[in-house]
Residue, then its C-alpha position, 0 to 999 in steps of 0.5 A: m276341862k273339855q270344850i265342845f264346839e261342835v256336834g255334828n253340824l251343830k256348832s259354835n257362832g261366836h266366841y264360845a263353846l257348845a258345851t263345856i265338860h268339868g268334872d262329870t258335870v257338862y254345861v251347855s250354851g244356849q241352843f237355838a231351833v237350828d236345824p243339827e244338819t243342815r244349820e238352817k234357822k227354824f223359825g215356827p210356832i213356838e212349839e216347833e222352836t222349842l222341840q228342837a232346841l231341846k233336840n240340839v241340847e240332847a244331842i250335844v249332852e248325848a256327844a259329852g257321854s251324857s243324857k237327856e236323862q241326866i239334865v239337872r237344869m234348865n234354862l228357858y228365855i221366851p220373848d213373852v210368859k204367855l207363850w209358857d203353857k205352849v213352851d210347858g207341853v212341849y218341855k212335859e212332853f218331851f223329858g217325860g217323868h224326868k223334872p230337871a229344875r228349870t227357870v223360864i226367864p221372860t225376854n223383850e226379844l231373842h237374836f234372829g228372832f227366835k222365840i225361844e233359847v234353851d240352855a242345861i246343865a247334865y252331869i255325866 
């Protein structure tokens, strides 16, 4: 087993790894819309937060030797199910023809006031 704690300026902020690699699978911890260069929280419209969180997942899976096309499972947490269509539009554009298995989970609120958190499983 190998763990990734840092990818560029993306770092875990608590007692967890950004990703854990076990065998040929990488498990990515929940990601928010954090600028990977400045570590600044990027609050904004759900579309912008979604794209940044997905890009952060992509950077982490690439650091693990994988790619977004090898993501097999995603969980997306949003504070309001009414945001589903906007999130789905960004997700569709980001992944194109690739369609990982996915769950969208409405929650009451997310840490720091973000509008979305995403985690992923990919193969290497």
